[in-house]
C-alpha positions as a Markdown table, in Angstrom:
| # | Residue | x | y | z |
|---|---|---|---|---|
| 1 | Met | 111.8 | 101.7 | 104.8 |
| 2 | Gly | 108.1 | 101.5 | 104.1 |
| 3 | Ile | 105.3 | 102.3 | 106.5 |
| 4 | Ser | 103.1 | 99.4 | 107.2 |
| 5 | Leu | 100.0 | 99.3 | 105.2 |
| 6 | Ala | 97.8 | 99.2 | 108.2 |
| 7 | Ala | 99.2 | 102.7 | 109.3 |
| 8 | Val | 98.9 | 104.1 | 106.0 |
| 9 | Phe | 95.4 | 102.7 | 105.6 |
| 10 | Ala | 94.3 | 104.3 | 108.7 |
| 11 | Val | 95.6 | 107.7 | 107.5 |
| 12 | Ser | 94.3 | 107.4 | 104.1 |
| 13 | Met | 90.8 | 106.7 | 105.3 |
| 14 | Ala | 90.8 | 109.8 | 107.3 |
| 15 | Ile | 91.8 | 112.1 | 104.3 |
| 16 | Leu | 91.1 | 110.2 | 101.1 |
| 17 | Pro | 87.8 | 109.0 | 99.6 |
| 18 | Ala | 87.5 | 105.3 | 98.9 |
| 19 | Thr | 87.3 | 104.6 | 95.1 |
| 20 | Ala | 85.9 | 101.2 | 95.2 |
| 21 | Ser | 82.5 | 100.5 | 93.8 |
| 22 | Asp | 79.5 | 100.0 | 96.0 |
| 23 | Ala | 80.0 | 96.2 | 95.9 |
| 24 | Ser | 78.9 | 94.9 | 99.1 |
| 25 | Phe | 81.4 | 92.1 | 99.0 |
| 26 | Leu | 83.9 | 94.6 | 100.1 |
| 27 | Asp | 81.7 | 95.7 | 103.0 |
| 28 | Ile | 83.3 | 93.9 | 106.2 |
| 29 | Leu | 80.9 | 92.7 | 108.9 |
| 30 | Gly | 83.3 | 91.2 | 111.2 |
| 31 | Thr | 86.9 | 89.6 | 111.6 |
| 32 | Lys | 88.0 | 86.9 | 113.9 |
| 33 | Val | 91.6 | 86.1 | 114.6 |
| 34 | Ser | 92.4 | 83.0 | 116.5 |
| 35 | Ala | 93.9 | 83.1 | 120.0 |
| 36 | Asn | 97.1 | 81.5 | 118.5 |
| 37 | Gln | 97.2 | 83.9 | 115.6 |
| 38 | Asn | 97.5 | 81.0 | 113.0 |
| 39 | Ser | 93.9 | 81.7 | 111.5 |
| 40 | Ala | 91.6 | 84.4 | 110.6 |
| 41 | Gln | 88.3 | 84.9 | 109.2 |
| 42 | Ile | 86.6 | 87.9 | 107.5 |
| 43 | Thr | 82.7 | 88.0 | 107.1 |
| 44 | Thr | 81.5 | 90.3 | 104.4 |
| 45 | Ala | 78.0 | 91.7 | 103.6 |
| 46 | Ala | 77.7 | 89.7 | 100.3 |
| 47 | Thr | 79.1 | 86.5 | 98.5 |
| 48 | Ile | 82.7 | 87.1 | 97.7 |
| 49 | Pro | 83.2 | 86.8 | 94.0 |
| 50 | Thr | 85.8 | 84.1 | 92.9 |
| 51 | Asp | 85.3 | 84.0 | 89.1 |
| 52 | Gly | 87.9 | 86.8 | 88.5 |
| 53 | Asn | 85.2 | 89.1 | 86.9 |
| 54 | Ser | 84.9 | 91.6 | 89.8 |
| 55 | Gly | 88.1 | 93.4 | 89.2 |
| 56 | Leu | 91.2 | 93.6 | 91.3 |
| 57 | Phe | 90.4 | 93.6 | 95.1 |
| 58 | Gly | 91.2 | 92.1 | 98.4 |
| 59 | Tyr | 91.4 | 92.1 | 102.1 |
| 60 | Gly | 94.0 | 93.0 | 104.7 |
| 61 | Ile | 94.8 | 92.4 | 108.2 |
| 62 | Gly | 97.4 | 94.6 | 109.9 |
| 63 | Ala | 100.4 | 92.8 | 111.2 |
| 64 | Glu | 103.4 | 93.6 | 113.1 |
| 65 | Asn | 105.6 | 93.2 | 110.0 |
| 66 | Gly | 103.3 | 94.6 | 107.4 |
| 67 | Val | 99.9 | 93.5 | 106.2 |
| 68 | Leu | 98.5 | 90.2 | 105.7 |
| 69 | Gly | 97.0 | 90.8 | 102.2 |
| 70 | Ile | 94.4 | 88.4 | 100.8 |
| 71 | Thr | 93.9 | 89.1 | 97.1 |
| 72 | Ser | 92.3 | 88.0 | 93.9 |
| 73 | His | 93.6 | 89.6 | 90.6 |
| 74 | Gly | 93.4 | 87.5 | 87.5 |
| 75 | Gly | 95.4 | 89.0 | 84.7 |
| 76 | Val | 98.3 | 90.0 | 87.0 |
| 77 | Gly | 101.1 | 87.8 | 87.9 |
| 78 | Pro | 101.8 | 85.1 | 88.6 |
| 79 | Asp | 103.0 | 87.0 | 91.7 |
| 80 | Ser | 102.6 | 84.4 | 94.3 |
| 81 | Glu | 103.5 | 80.7 | 94.5 |
| 82 | Gly | 99.7 | 80.0 | 94.8 |
| 83 | Gln | 98.9 | 81.3 | 91.3 |
| 84 | Asp | 99.2 | 78.9 | 88.4 |
| 85 | Asp | 99.5 | 81.7 | 85.6 |
| 86 | Ser | 98.6 | 85.3 | 85.0 |
| 87 | Asp | 94.9 | 84.5 | 84.4 |
| 88 | Asp | 94.6 | 82.8 | 87.8 |
| 89 | Ala | 92.2 | 84.7 | 89.8 |
| 90 | Ser | 92.3 | 82.5 | 92.9 |
| 91 | Phe | 92.6 | 84.0 | 96.1 |
| 92 | His | 96.3 | 84.0 | 97.7 |
| 93 | Thr | 98.1 | 85.7 | 100.4 |
| 94 | His | 101.1 | 88.0 | 100.6 |
| 95 | Leu | 102.9 | 90.0 | 103.3 |
| 96 | Val | 102.7 | 93.5 | 102.0 |
| 97 | Thr | 104.3 | 96.8 | 102.8 |
| 98 | Ala | 103.2 | 100.2 | 101.4 |
| 99 | Thr | 103.8 | 103.9 | 101.6 |
| 100 | Pro | 101.8 | 107.2 | 100.6 |
| 101 | Ser | 102.8 | 108.3 | 97.1 |
| 102 | Lys | 101.6 | 110.9 | 94.6 |
| 103 | Gln | 101.5 | 108.1 | 92.1 |
| 104 | Cys | 98.4 | 106.8 | 94.2 |
| 105 | Pro | 96.1 | 109.7 | 94.8 |
| 106 | Asn | 93.4 | 107.6 | 96.3 |
| 107 | Gly | 95.5 | 105.1 | 98.1 |
| 108 | Val | 99.0 | 103.9 | 98.8 |
| 109 | Leu | 101.8 | 102.4 | 96.9 |
| 110 | Val | 102.8 | 98.8 | 97.3 |
| 111 | Thr | 106.4 | 98.8 | 98.2 |
| 112 | Ser | 106.8 | 95.2 | 98.6 |
| 113 | Ala | 104.6 | 91.8 | 98.4 |
| 114 | Ser | 106.0 | 88.4 | 99.2 |
| 115 | Phe | 106.0 | 85.8 | 96.5 |
| 116 | Glu | 105.7 | 83.3 | 99.3 |
| 117 | Glu | 102.2 | 82.9 | 100.7 |
| 118 | Val | 101.9 | 83.6 | 104.5 |
| 119 | Gly | 98.7 | 81.6 | 104.8 |
| 120 | Asn | 96.2 | 79.6 | 102.9 |
| 121 | Ala | 93.1 | 81.5 | 101.6 |
| 122 | His | 89.7 | 79.8 | 101.3 |
| 123 | Val | 86.4 | 81.6 | 100.3 |
| 124 | Ala | 83.1 | 80.1 | 101.1 |
| 125 | Gly | 80.1 | 82.3 | 100.5 |
| 126 | Asn | 80.6 | 85.6 | 102.4 |
| 127 | Lys | 83.4 | 84.3 | 104.3 |
| 128 | Ile | 87.1 | 84.2 | 103.4 |
| 129 | Thr | 89.3 | 82.2 | 105.9 |
| 130 | Val | 93.0 | 82.3 | 106.1 |
| 131 | Ser | 94.7 | 79.1 | 107.8 |
| 132 | Asn | 98.3 | 78.1 | 108.5 |
| 133 | Ile | 99.3 | 81.7 | 108.9 |
| 134 | Asp | 103.2 | 82.1 | 109.1 |
| 135 | Asn | 103.4 | 84.1 | 112.3 |
| 136 | Asp | 107.3 | 84.3 | 111.8 |
| 137 | Ala | 106.7 | 86.2 | 108.8 |
| 138 | Thr | 103.6 | 88.4 | 109.7 |
| 139 | Gly | 104.4 | 88.9 | 113.4 |
| 140 | Glu | 101.3 | 89.5 | 115.6 |
| 141 | Leu | 97.9 | 90.3 | 113.8 |
| 142 | Ala | 95.6 | 93.1 | 114.4 |
| 143 | Glu | 91.8 | 92.2 | 115.3 |
| 144 | Asp | 90.4 | 94.1 | 112.5 |
| 145 | Ala | 90.4 | 93.9 | 108.6 |
| 146 | Phe | 89.9 | 96.2 | 105.8 |
| 147 | Ser | 89.0 | 95.8 | 102.2 |
| 148 | Phe | 90.4 | 97.5 | 99.0 |
| 149 | Thr | 90.7 | 97.6 | 95.3 |
| 150 | Leu | 94.0 | 97.5 | 93.4 |
| 151 | Gly | 94.9 | 99.7 | 90.5 |
| 152 | Pro | 97.9 | 101.1 | 88.6 |
| 153 | Thr | 100.0 | 104.1 | 89.6 |
| 154 | Lys | 99.6 | 107.2 | 87.5 |
| 155 | Asn | 102.8 | 106.2 | 85.6 |
| 156 | Gly | 101.7 | 102.7 | 85.2 |
| 157 | Lys | 104.8 | 101.3 | 86.9 |
| 158 | Gly | 103.5 | 100.4 | 90.2 |
| 159 | Leu | 100.4 | 99.0 | 92.2 |
| 160 | Cys | 98.0 | 101.3 | 94.2 |
| 161 | Val | 95.9 | 99.9 | 97.0 |
| 162 | Asn | 92.7 | 101.9 | 97.2 |
| 163 | Pro | 90.8 | 101.7 | 100.5 |
| 164 | His | 87.2 | 100.7 | 100.5 |
| 165 | Gln | 86.5 | 99.9 | 104.2 |
């Protein structure tokens, strides 16, 4: 059984260096989760790129049943019902679980990611909002978010989450 990405992230931040570039769109200034847990908003230090030219990255909010992952990764997939094809770099959501792995020296290995979206992601400037969060899938959400980049495992057969903040 995989450990929640939130727990692994907390440990990895203490012992592993972040590998993301100094892109300030990954620097989180604040997170708001609605009282009824069906929406959340993350505010970053800079405009969040939506053109697919800034690499594979995303944001996560810890949840009782894993992590609410909000990602953009054109060239990968389609891995969610929200992507039209493999070149679709639109932001979409997953419920994700991950575990430490020697295959991901700077992060954690994704062990599962839902194909079904667990919320609707929308980017406007330096804010990303997720609405209609499926609380039955996610469980209770944490109040803090983190950012990350994505990359292949050493053997190229998996996906690593590399913490930024």
